[in-house]
MOPAC internal coordinates of N, CA, C and O (Angstrom, degrees):
PM7 1SCF
backbone

  N    0.0000 0     0.00 0     0.00 0    0    0    0
  C    1.4660 1     0.00 0     0.00 0    1    0    0
  C    1.5342 1   110.64 1     0.00 0    2    1    0
  O    1.2310 1   120.99 1   133.24 1    3    2    1
  N    1.3453 1   115.71 1   -46.76 1    3    2    1
  C    1.4823 1   117.07 1  -172.67 1    5    3    2
  C    1.5233 1   111.31 1  -100.25 1    6    5    3
  O    1.2310 1   120.20 1   149.18 1    7    6    5
  N    1.3531 1   117.22 1   -30.82 1    7    6    5
  C    1.4444 1   120.20 1  -173.81 1    9    7    6
  C    1.5488 1   109.39 1  -154.01 1   10    9    7
  O    1.2310 1   121.41 1   -40.60 1   11   10    9
  N    1.2917 1   114.91 1   139.40 1   11   10    9
  C    1.4472 1   119.68 1   174.10 1   13   11   10
  C    1.5287 1   106.49 1  -137.00 1   14   13   11
  O    1.2310 1   120.61 1   -47.26 1   15   14   13
  N    1.3261 1   116.43 1   132.74 1   15   14   13
  C    1.4813 1   119.40 1   178.11 1   17   15   14
  C    1.5030 1   109.49 1  -134.07 1   18   17   15
  O    1.2310 1   121.18 1   -61.36 1   19   18   17
  N    1.3260 1   115.35 1   118.64 1   19   18   17
  C    1.4291 1   120.27 1   178.67 1   21   19   18
  C    1.5127 1   107.86 1  -168.26 1   22   21   19
  O    1.2310 1   118.56 1   -22.37 1   23   22   21
  N    1.3024 1   120.36 1   157.63 1   23   22   21
  C    1.4087 1   129.43 1   179.09 1   25   23   22
  C    1.5716 1   111.66 1    51.03 1   26   25   23
  O    1.2310 1   122.11 1  -141.68 1   27   26   25
  N    1.3374 1   113.56 1    38.32 1   27   26   25
  C    1.4484 1   118.69 1   177.87 1   29   27   26
  C    1.5021 1   117.39 1    79.27 1   30   29   27
  O    1.2310 1   120.29 1  -175.71 1   31   30   29
  N    1.3693 1   117.05 1     4.29 1   31   30   29
  C    1.4332 1   120.89 1   179.92 1   33   31   30
  C    1.5529 1   109.99 1  -110.60 1   34   33   31
  O    1.2310 1   120.83 1   -35.13 1   35   34   33
  N    1.3020 1   116.02 1   144.87 1   35   34   33
  C    1.4965 1   121.89 1   165.35 1   37   35   34
  C    1.5526 1   104.29 1  -111.00 1   38   37   35
  O    1.2310 1   121.16 1   -68.62 1   39   38   37
  N    1.3245 1   115.39 1   111.38 1   39   38   37
  C    1.4421 1   120.99 1  -177.68 1   41   39   38
  C    1.5101 1   108.84 1  -102.33 1   42   41   39
  O    1.2310 1   121.46 1   -64.42 1   43   42   41
  N    1.3400 1   114.80 1   115.58 1   43   42   41
  C    1.4925 1   122.28 1  -174.00 1   45   43   42
  C    1.5823 1   107.93 1   -89.58 1   46   45   43
  O    1.2310 1   121.91 1   -45.77 1   47   46   45
  N    1.3548 1   113.96 1   134.23 1   47   46   45
  C    1.4398 1   123.54 1   178.02 1   49   47   46
  C    1.5180 1   113.85 1    45.18 1   50   49   47
  O    1.2310 1   120.46 1  -125.79 1   51   50   49
  N    1.3402 1   116.72 1    54.21 1   51   50   49
  C    1.4698 1   118.99 1  -179.19 1   53   51   50
  C    1.5076 1   116.78 1   -69.52 1   54   53   51
  O    1.2310 1   120.74 1   157.30 1   55   54   53
  N    1.3618 1   116.19 1   -22.70 1   55   54   53
  C    1.4819 1   119.04 1  -178.85 1   57   55   54
  C    1.5458 1   110.81 1  -147.88 1   58   57   55
  O    1.2310 1   120.91 1  -127.42 1   59   58   57
  N    1.2783 1   115.86 1    52.58 1   59   58   57
  C    1.4248 1   122.90 1  -178.54 1   61   59   58
  C    1.5316 1   110.23 1   -63.48 1   62   61   59
  O    1.2310 1   119.24 1   -58.50 1   63   62   61
  N    1.3722 1   119.06 1   121.50 1   63   62   61
  C    1.4369 1   122.30 1  -179.92 1   65   63   62
  C    1.5668 1   112.40 1   -64.54 1   66   65   63
  O    1.2310 1   120.75 1   -40.71 1   67   66   65
  N    1.2817 1   116.17 1   139.29 1   67   66   65
  C    1.5198 1   118.30 1   175.66 1   69   67   66
  C    1.4804 1   114.58 1   -57.02 1   70   69   67
  O    1.2310 1   121.63 1   153.83 1   71   70   69
  N    1.3645 1   114.49 1   -26.17 1   71   70   69
  C    1.4589 1   119.29 1   179.43 1   73   71   70
  C    1.5372 1   113.39 1   -69.42 1   74   73   71
  O    1.2310 1   120.56 1   168.06 1   75   74   73
  N    1.3708 1   116.53 1   -11.94 1   75   74   73
  C    1.4578 1   120.74 1   178.78 1   77   75   74
  C    1.5146 1   110.31 1  -114.57 1   78   77   75
  O    1.2310 1   119.10 1  -112.77 1   79   78   77
  N    1.3278 1   119.33 1    67.23 1   79   78   77
  C    1.4837 1   122.37 1  -176.65 1   81   79   78
  C    1.5334 1   112.25 1   -62.39 1   82   81   79
  O    1.2310 1   119.41 1   151.54 1   83   82   81
  N    1.3305 1   118.73 1   -28.46 1   83   82   81
  C    1.4260 1   119.72 1   175.87 1   85   83   82
  C    1.5102 1   109.45 1  -141.21 1   86   85   83
  O    1.2310 1   121.58 1   -24.66 1   87   86   85
  N    1.3371 1   114.57 1   155.34 1   87   86   85
  C    1.4229 1   116.53 1   179.84 1   89   87   86
  C    1.4914 1   111.75 1   173.19 1   90   89   87
  O    1.2310 1   120.84 1     4.65 1   91   90   89
  N    1.3325 1   116.01 1  -175.35 1   91   90   89
  C    1.4579 1   120.92 1  -176.74 1   93   91   90
  C    1.5341 1   106.10 1  -155.92 1   94   93   91
  O    1.2310 1   120.60 1   -35.07 1   95   94   93
  N    1.2895 1   116.46 1   144.93 1   95   94   93
  C    1.4421 1   122.73 1   177.53 1   97   95   94
  C    1.4884 1   108.78 1  -143.05 1   98   97   95
  O    1.2310 1   120.16 1   -35.48 1   99   98   97
  N    1.3475 1   117.31 1   144.52 1   99   98   97
  C    1.4318 1   123.66 1  -178.04 1  101   99   98
  C    1.5001 1   112.13 1  -131.63 1  102  101   99
  O    1.2310 1   120.75 1   -35.82 1  103  102  101
  N    1.3249 1   116.16 1   144.18 1  103  102  101
  C    1.4562 1   122.33 1   178.09 1  105  103  102
  C    1.4767 1   120.00 1    72.27 1  106  105  103
  O    1.2310 1   120.20 1  -152.51 1  107  106  105
  N    1.3028 1   117.23 1    27.49 1  107  106  105
  C    1.4696 1   119.97 1   173.15 1  109  107  106
  C    1.5834 1   107.71 1   -70.76 1  110  109  107
  O    1.2310 1   120.78 1   -44.64 1  111  110  109
  N    1.2917 1   116.12 1   135.36 1  111  110  109
  C    1.4698 1   120.88 1   178.66 1  113  111  110
  C    1.5364 1   112.44 1   -97.63 1  114  113  111
  O    1.2310 1   121.08 1   -47.38 1  115  114  113
  N    1.3086 1   115.55 1   132.62 1  115  114  113
  C    1.4667 1   122.29 1  -178.35 1  117  115  114
  C    1.5279 1   107.51 1  -120.20 1  118  117  115
  O    1.2310 1   120.48 1   -33.04 1  119  118  117
  N    1.3285 1   116.70 1   146.96 1  119  118  117
  C    1.4454 1   122.52 1   177.40 1  121  119  118
  C    1.5322 1   110.57 1   -51.16 1  122  121  119
  O    1.2310 1   121.41 1   -33.54 1  123  122  121
  N    1.3076 1   114.90 1   146.46 1  123  122  121
  C    1.4692 1   121.45 1   175.74 1  125  123  122
  C    1.5573 1   109.45 1    92.95 1  126  125  123
  O    1.2310 1   120.65 1  -175.35 1  127  126  125
  N    1.3124 1   116.36 1     4.65 1  127  126  125
  C    1.4749 1   118.20 1   173.20 1  129  127  126
  C    1.5843 1   113.34 1    86.42 1  130  129  127
  O    1.2310 1   121.14 1  -133.12 1  131  130  129
  N    1.3782 1   115.43 1    46.88 1  131  130  129
  C    1.4373 1   119.97 1  -179.04 1  133  131  130
  C    1.5342 1   110.19 1  -122.94 1  134  133  131
  O    1.2310 1   120.67 1   -40.52 1  135  134  133
  N    1.3100 1   116.32 1   139.48 1  135  134  133
  C    1.4622 1   123.31 1   169.83 1  137  135  134
  C    1.5012 1   107.76 1  -107.64 1  138  137  135
  O    1.2310 1   120.75 1   -45.92 1  139  138  137
  N    1.3220 1   116.17 1   134.08 1  139  138  137
  C    1.4783 1   124.71 1  -175.01 1  141  139  138
  C    1.5278 1   110.39 1  -119.58 1  142  141  139
  O    1.2310 1   121.47 1   -49.74 1  143  142  141
  N    1.3869 1   114.79 1   130.26 1  143  142  141
  C    1.4607 1   123.74 1   167.96 1  145  143  142
  C    1.5000 1   106.00 1  -116.46 1  146  145  143
  O    1.2310 1   119.30 1   -41.47 1  147  146  145
  N    1.3174 1   118.93 1   138.53 1  147  146  145
  C    1.4772 1   121.88 1  -178.99 1  149  147  146
  C    1.5304 1   110.36 1  -143.76 1  150  149  147
  O    1.2310 1   121.61 1   -29.19 1  151  150  149
  N    1.3248 1   114.53 1   150.81 1  151  150  149
  C    1.4728 1   124.02 1   169.20 1  153  151  150
  C    1.5119 1   108.64 1  -129.48 1  154  153  151
  O    1.2310 1   120.18 1   -34.48 1  155  154  153
  N    1.3003 1   117.26 1   145.52 1  155  154  153
  C    1.4598 1   121.64 1   173.20 1  157  155  154
  C    1.4992 1   112.31 1  -141.01 1  158  157  155
  O    1.2310 1   121.35 1   -27.98 1  159  158  157
  N    1.3322 1   115.02 1   152.02 1  159  158  157
  C    1.4335 1   126.65 1  -178.93 1  161  159  158
  C    1.4841 1   110.87 1  -135.51 1  162  161  159
  O    1.2310 1   119.64 1   -41.40 1  163  162  161
  N    1.2956 1   118.30 1   138.60 1  163  162  161
  C    1.4760 1   122.59 1   179.85 1  165  163  162
  C    1.5088 1   110.43 1    54.56 1  166  165  163
  O    1.2310 1   118.75 1  -144.92 1  167  166  165
  N    1.2993 1   119.99 1    35.08 1  167  166  165
  C    1.4261 1   123.41 1   178.13 1  169  167  166
  C    1.5418 1   114.20 1    76.94 1  170  169  167
  O    1.2310 1   119.28 1  -173.17 1  171  170  169
  N    1.3624 1   118.97 1     6.83 1  171  170  169
  C    1.4387 1   120.00 1  -178.60 1  173  171  170
  C    1.5126 1   111.56 1  -126.78 1  174  173  171
  O    1.2310 1   121.54 1   -32.10 1  175  174  173
  N    1.3146 1   114.67 1   147.90 1  175  174  173
  C    1.4770 1   120.19 1   178.96 1  177  175  174
  C    1.4884 1   110.25 1   -58.42 1  178  177  175
  O    1.2310 1   120.30 1   -48.56 1  179  178  177
  N    1.3236 1   117.04 1   131.44 1  179  178  177
  C    1.4765 1   121.74 1   176.85 1  181  179  178
  C    1.5483 1   111.06 1  -109.93 1  182  181  179
  O    1.2310 1   120.38 1   148.80 1  183  182  181
  N    1.3360 1   116.87 1   -31.20 1  183  182  181
  C    1.4548 1   120.98 1  -175.19 1  185  183  182
  C    1.5251 1   109.13 1  -160.66 1  186  185  183
  O    1.2310 1   121.65 1   -36.45 1  187  186  185
  N    1.3271 1   114.44 1   143.55 1  187  186  185
  C    1.5155 1   120.28 1   178.29 1  189  187  186
  C    1.5101 1   108.56 1  -144.24 1  190  189  187
  O    1.2310 1   121.15 1   -38.13 1  191  190  189
  N    1.2954 1   115.41 1   141.87 1  191  190  189
  C    1.4448 1   123.91 1   173.03 1  193  191  190
  C    1.4913 1   110.56 1  -126.62 1  194  193  191
  O    1.2310 1   120.10 1   -49.19 1  195  194  193
  N    1.3187 1   117.42 1   130.81 1  195  194  193
  C    1.4630 1   121.96 1  -174.61 1  197  195  194
  C    1.5534 1   104.59 1  -125.11 1  198  197  195
  O    1.2310 1   121.68 1   -58.89 1  199  198  197
  N    1.3301 1   114.39 1   121.11 1  199  198  197
  C    1.4624 1   121.95 1   176.13 1  201  199  198
  C    1.5662 1   108.47 1  -102.34 1  202  201  199
  O    1.2310 1   121.35 1   -57.16 1  203  202  201
  N    1.3099 1   115.03 1   122.84 1  203  202  201
  C    1.4959 1   117.12 1   175.93 1  205  203  202
  C    1.5318 1   107.83 1   -90.60 1  206  205  203
  O    1.2310 1   122.08 1   -60.46 1  207  206  205
  N    1.3438 1   113.61 1   119.54 1  207  206  205
  C    1.4556 1   117.80 1   176.82 1  209  207  206
  C    1.4916 1   113.73 1   -92.36 1  210  209  207
  O    1.2310 1   120.29 1   164.88 1  211  210  209
  N    1.3641 1   117.05 1   -15.12 1  211  210  209
  C    1.4555 1   119.47 1  -173.65 1  213  211  210
  C    1.6008 1   110.49 1  -122.88 1  214  213  211
  O    1.2310 1   119.40 1   161.47 1  215  214  213
  N    1.3162 1   118.76 1   -18.53 1  215  214  213
  C    1.4789 1   119.21 1   178.64 1  217  215  214
  C    1.5227 1   110.69 1    87.59 1  218  217  215
  O    1.2310 1   119.59 1  -157.04 1  219  218  217
  N    1.3257 1   118.39 1    22.96 1  219  218  217
  C    1.4720 1   122.24 1   179.75 1  221  219  218
  C    1.5730 1   110.06 1   -85.21 1  222  221  219
  O    1.2310 1   120.51 1   -29.77 1  223  222  221
  N    1.2468 1   116.63 1   150.23 1  223  222  221
  C    1.4681 1   119.05 1   173.62 1  225  223  222
  C    1.5247 1   108.67 1   -74.36 1  226  225  223
  O    1.2310 1   119.11 1   -21.75 1  227  226  225
  N    1.3195 1   119.31 1   158.25 1  227  226  225
  C    1.4835 1   121.71 1   176.85 1  229  227  226
  C    1.5157 1   106.99 1  -155.65 1  230  229  227
  O    1.2310 1   123.41 1   -16.07 1  231  230  229
  N    1.3295 1   111.06 1   163.93 1  231  230  229
  C    1.4604 1   121.00 1   173.44 1  233  231  230
  C    1.5127 1   105.93 1  -119.46 1  234  233  231
  O    1.2310 1   121.78 1   -50.61 1  235  234  233
  N    1.3468 1   114.19 1   129.39 1  235  234  233
  C    1.4753 1   122.68 1  -179.57 1  237  235  234
  C    1.4888 1   109.12 1  -106.37 1  238  237  235
  O    1.2310 1   122.15 1   -47.02 1  239  238  237
  N    1.3222 1   113.50 1   132.98 1  239  238  237
  C    1.4892 1   119.31 1   179.99 1  241  239  238
  C    1.5307 1   109.01 1  -126.57 1  242  241  239
  O    1.2310 1   121.99 1   -47.50 1  243  242  241
  N    1.3716 1   113.79 1   132.50 1  243  242  241
  C    1.4316 1   122.02 1   170.43 1  245  243  242
  C    1.5103 1   108.63 1  -136.64 1  246  245  243
  O    1.2310 1   119.79 1   -64.23 1  247  246  245
  N    1.2958 1   118.00 1   115.77 1  247  246  245
  C    1.5250 1   119.46 1  -175.01 1  249  247  246
  C    1.5259 1   106.86 1    66.49 1  250  249  247
  O    1.2310 1   123.91 1    51.30 1  251  250  249
  N    1.3239 1   110.10 1  -128.70 1  251  250  249
  C    1.4870 1   118.83 1   179.04 1  253  251  250
  C    1.5081 1   116.26 1   -93.39 1  254  253  251
  O    1.2310 1   121.12 1   175.57 1  255  254  253
  N    1.2837 1   115.46 1    -4.43 1  255  254  253
  C    1.4657 1   124.55 1  -179.83 1  257  255  254
  C    1.4967 1   111.95 1   -89.67 1  258  257  255
  O    1.2310 1   120.25 1   -48.17 1  259  258  257
  N    1.3527 1   117.13 1   131.83 1  259  258  257
  C    1.4700 1   125.52 1   174.31 1  261  259  258
  C    1.4841 1   110.58 1  -130.14 1  262  261  259
  O    1.2310 1   120.50 1   -44.93 1  263  262  261
  N    1.3626 1   116.64 1   135.07 1  263  262  261
  C    1.4440 1   119.71 1   175.98 1  265  263  262
  C    1.5682 1   104.82 1  -127.95 1  266  265  263
  O    1.2310 1   122.05 1   -22.72 1  267  266  265
  N    1.3386 1   113.67 1   157.28 1  267  266  265
  C    1.4093 1   121.01 1   172.96 1  269  267  266
  C    1.5149 1   110.80 1  -107.34 1  270  269  267
  O    1.2310 1   120.84 1   -41.76 1  271  270  269
  N    1.2917 1   116.00 1   138.24 1  271  270  269
  C    1.4569 1   121.32 1  -175.07 1  273  271  270
  C    1.5539 1   108.33 1  -125.99 1  274  273  271
  O    1.2310 1   120.43 1   -59.98 1  275  274  273
  N    1.3596 1   116.77 1   120.02 1  275  274  273
  C    1.4271 1   121.74 1   172.73 1  277  275  274
  C    1.5416 1   107.68 1   -90.50 1  278  277  275
  O    1.2310 1   120.98 1   -97.85 1  279  278  277
  N    1.2697 1   115.74 1    82.15 1  279  278  277
  C    1.4709 1   121.82 1  -170.95 1  281  279  278
  C    1.5469 1   112.20 1   -73.91 1  282  281  279
  O    1.2310 1   121.01 1   -32.09 1  283  282  281
  N    1.2876 1   115.67 1   147.91 1  283  282  281
  C    1.4899 1   120.33 1   174.10 1  285  283  282
  C    1.5322 1   109.06 1  -113.22 1  286  285  283
  O    1.2310 1   120.78 1   -39.34 1  287  286  285
  N    1.2885 1   116.12 1   140.66 1  287  286  285
  C    1.4626 1   121.35 1  -175.76 1  289  287  286
  C    1.5214 1   112.86 1   -56.29 1  290  289  287
  O    1.2310 1   119.88 1   -49.08 1  291  290  289
  N    1.3263 1   117.83 1   130.92 1  291  290  289
  C    1.3685 1   124.12 1  -179.95 1  293  291  290
  C    1.5188 1   118.27 1    82.70 1  294  293  291
  O    1.2310 1   120.43 1  -178.41 1  295  294  293
  N    1.2943 1   116.78 1     1.59 1  295  294  293
  C    1.4629 1   122.58 1  -177.74 1  297  295  294
  C    1.5331 1   109.54 1  -102.00 1  298  297  295
  O    1.2310 1   121.71 1   -39.33 1  299  298  297
  N    1.3683 1   114.34 1   140.67 1  299  298  297
  C    1.5113 1   120.31 1   175.21 1  301  299  298
  C    1.4797 1   107.70 1  -101.54 1  302  301  299
  O    1.2310 1   120.48 1   -36.48 1  303  302  301
  N    1.3333 1   116.68 1   143.52 1  303  302  301
  C    1.4801 1   123.48 1   177.49 1  305  303  302
  C    1.5302 1   106.93 1  -125.26 1  306  305  303
  O    1.2310 1   120.84 1   -48.52 1  307  306  305
  N    1.2644 1   116.01 1   131.48 1  307  306  305
  C    1.5030 1   123.84 1  -177.46 1  309  307  306
  C    1.5233 1   108.88 1  -113.14 1  310  309  307
  O    1.2310 1   122.94 1   -41.62 1  311  310  309
  N    1.3929 1   111.96 1   138.38 1  311  310  309
  C    1.4601 1   120.41 1  -178.34 1  313  311  310
  C    1.5015 1   108.88 1  -133.87 1  314  313  311
  O    1.2310 1   121.69 1   -28.08 1  315  314  313
  N    1.3602 1   114.37 1   151.92 1  315  314  313
  C    1.4371 1   121.41 1   175.29 1  317  315  314
  C    1.5455 1   110.16 1   -97.05 1  318  317  315
  O    1.2310 1   120.99 1    13.83 1  319  318  317
  N    1.3104 1   115.70 1  -166.17 1  319  318  317
  C    1.4585 1   119.76 1  -172.11 1  321  319  318
  C    1.5464 1   113.79 1   -64.91 1  322  321  319
  O    1.2310 1   118.89 1   154.47 1  323  322  321
  N    1.2475 1   119.71 1   -25.53 1  323  322  321
  C    1.4660 1   122.29 1   179.60 1  325  323  322
  C    1.5197 1   111.56 1  -102.28 1  326  325  323
  O    1.2310 1   120.73 1  -158.89 1  327  326  325
  N    1.3813 1   116.21 1    21.11 1  327  326  325
  C    1.4474 1   122.71 1  -179.19 1  329  327  326
  C    1.5329 1   115.12 1    61.81 1  330  329  327
  O    1.2310 1   121.06 1  -159.07 1  331  330  329
  N    1.3278 1   115.58 1    20.93 1  331  330  329
  C    1.4769 1   118.11 1   173.74 1  333  331  330
  C    1.5534 1   107.76 1   -84.05 1  334  333  331
  O    1.2310 1   121.11 1   -37.98 1  335  334  333
  N    1.2913 1   115.49 1   142.02 1  335  334  333
  C    1.4988 1   121.24 1   178.76 1  337  335  334
  C    1.5581 1   109.98 1   -61.78 1  338  337  335
  O    1.2310 1   121.72 1   -43.80 1  339  338  337
  N    1.2947 1   114.32 1   136.20 1  339  338  337
  C    1.4378 1   118.06 1   175.91 1  341  339  338
  C    1.5016 1   110.02 1   -97.50 1  342  341  339
  O    1.2310 1   120.10 1   180.00 1  343  342  341

């Protein structure tokens, strides 16, 4: 519902229930050594922070948008609703 990670993708909010129009989650683990924090409003992503624990590259998907991230170990990356870096 909140996070799916497989085949090199981290998919944010792939199946958010309509009963949860807003919320926040911290510390979700994704494959490849990533910790994810997210906030959403009106059923849409508003903010996301990704911490790379291993320094692996990844592809982040939200809706129809996909970005590639060359992550460095120990660095956090923050994104807004359109997956633009904050």
